[in-house]
C-alpha positions in Angstrom: 95.5 100.5 79.7 98.3 99.2 82.3 98.6 95.6 82.3 99.2 94.0 85.6 100.9 90.6 85.4 101.6 88.3 88.8 105.4 88.2 87.9 105.7 91.9 87.9 103.5 92.4 90.9 105.5 90.0 92.7 108.9 91.3 91.8 107.8 94.8 92.8 106.5 93.7 96.1 110.1 92.0 96.9 112.2 94.8 96.0 109.7 97.2 98.3 110.6 94.6 101.1 114.2 94.8 100.5 114.2 98.6 100.6 112.5 98.7 103.6 115.1 96.0 105.1 117.9 98.2 103.6 116.9 101.5 104.9 116.1 100.0 108.6 119.9 98.4 108.5 121.4 101.4 107.0 122.6 99.7 103.7 122.2 101.3 100.4 119.0 100.7 98.7 118.8 98.4 96.0 118.3 99.2 92.5 115.1 98.3 90.7 115.7 97.3 86.7 112.8 99.2 84.7 110.7 97.7 82.2 107.6 98.4 80.5 105.8 96.2 82.2 107.3 97.0 85.6 107.1 100.7 85.1 102.9 100.2 84.7 102.8 97.7 87.9 104.9 100.2 89.7 102.6 103.2 88.5 99.3 101.0 89.7 101.3 100.0 93.1 102.1 103.8 93.7 98.2 104.7 93.5 97.2 102.1 95.7 100.1 103.0 98.2 98.9 106.6 98.2 95.3 105.9 98.5 96.1 103.5 101.4 97.7 106.3 103.2 94.6 108.2 103.6 92.8 105.0 105.2 92.9 104.4 108.8 94.9 101.6 110.4 96.6 100.8 107.1 100.0 99.7 107.2 100.9 102.8 104.8 99.1 104.9 107.4 101.5 103.5 110.0 104.3 104.2 108.0 103.8 108.0 107.7 103.2 108.3 111.4 106.4 106.3 112.0 108.1 109.2 109.8 106.4 111.9 111.6 107.7 110.5 114.8 111.1 110.1 113.7 111.1 113.6 112.2 110.0 114.8 115.7 112.8 113.1 117.7 115.3 114.4 115.1 113.8 117.9 115.8 113.1 118.1 119.4 115.7 115.5 120.6 115.3 112.4 122.6 111.7 111.8 123.6 110.6 111.9 127.4 107.6 112.0 129.7 107.2 114.5 132.3 104.2 114.2 134.9 103.3 117.0 137.2 101.2 116.0 140.2 98.9 118.6 141.9 96.4 118.2 144.7 92.8 119.0 144.0 91.7 122.4 143.7 89.2 122.2 146.4 91.0 120.6 149.0 94.5 122.3 148.4 94.0 125.4 151.1 92.3 124.0 154.0 
């Protein structure tokens, strides 16, 4: 049985926030010291995050979609919008 303490959860959430900030700014990712209490909380947090990936409208789902968009950006180049206008077929020839 894994225990979940408020202190460990707070520390893990704070660390995840710092990871996101460092990743956005291009800084090195901060290290997290591991303890038995923190590893149990980390496994529970991972399970919750993985199950939230599948739920629509959650922060985790948006993060997955954002990663896909960035991957498309790097694969296909800068995004652009091309609009082609054509007349209706029934009025185009006469």
